[in-house]
C-alpha atoms as one frame of an Amber mdcrd trajectory, in Angstrom:
protein
  20.448 -54.658 -54.722  16.763 -53.761 -54.817  17.448 -50.791 -57.101  19.361
 -53.035 -59.517  16.414 -55.452 -59.699  13.908 -52.632 -60.247  16.027 -51.033
 -62.982  16.561 -54.429 -64.634  12.821 -55.164 -64.676  12.120 -51.697 -66.040
  14.614 -52.128 -68.864  13.288 -55.624 -69.636   9.728 -54.303 -69.643  10.613
 -51.581 -72.124  12.497 -54.052 -74.334   9.542 -56.495 -74.381   7.070 -53.684
 -74.989   9.030 -52.392 -77.987   9.595 -55.908 -79.301   5.914 -56.901 -79.056
   4.360 -53.567 -80.044   2.546 -55.151 -83.010   0.504 -57.322 -80.597  -1.012
 -54.343 -78.766  -4.502 -53.322 -79.762  -7.286 -51.307 -78.236 -10.791 -52.673
 -77.898 -13.766 -50.341 -77.791 -16.715 -51.185 -75.584 -20.232 -49.804 -75.483
 -19.804 -48.733 -71.832 -16.826 -46.457 -72.408 -17.204 -42.702 -72.162 -17.540
 -40.558 -75.238 -14.189 -39.416 -76.585 -15.162 -35.736 -76.477 -15.542 -35.902
 -72.661 -12.250 -37.677 -71.902 -10.652 -34.890 -69.883 -13.725 -34.248 -67.768
 -14.194 -37.941 -67.106 -10.596 -38.279 -65.930 -10.654 -35.278 -63.595 -14.238
 -35.049 -62.323 -14.677 -38.268 -60.374 -14.620 -39.040 -56.658 -11.129 -40.544
 -56.577  -9.457 -37.714 -58.463 -11.232 -35.016 -56.462 -10.167 -36.697 -53.205
  -6.595 -36.986 -54.512  -6.499 -33.284 -55.397  -7.905 -32.252 -52.004  -5.553
 -34.470 -49.982  -2.414 -33.414 -51.800  -3.424 -29.752 -51.899  -3.846 -30.023
 -48.127  -0.501 -31.786 -47.824   1.181 -29.041 -49.834  -0.429 -26.366 -47.688
   0.593 -28.097 -44.457   4.144 -28.527 -45.728   4.245 -24.839 -46.582   3.103
 -24.069 -43.023   5.748 -26.390 -41.559   3.527 -29.129 -40.134   2.086 -32.489
 -41.201  -1.153 -34.460 -40.969   0.284 -36.451 -38.072   1.229 -33.365 -36.061
  -2.116 -31.794 -36.824  -4.014 -34.882 -35.624  -1.874 -35.337 -32.497  -2.266
 -31.688 -31.507  -6.036 -31.757 -31.996  -6.486 -34.704 -29.602  -4.233 -33.358
 -26.842
């Protein structure tokens, strides 16, 4: 039932987005980053670096056959 609701909302969202596409516009503000540094701004920030480190670690632990939980439990016992 939940999947049906999620799929229905997704389809409705796409339909409304296509229907109202003429209403969308982008505003430019003085505080926004320069357009020639867009990629660096998106990747080199604290949140993205933390994301990359955590999921690189998760991938490595999965490759080794363990998890963060097992690693933490074994370090305290």
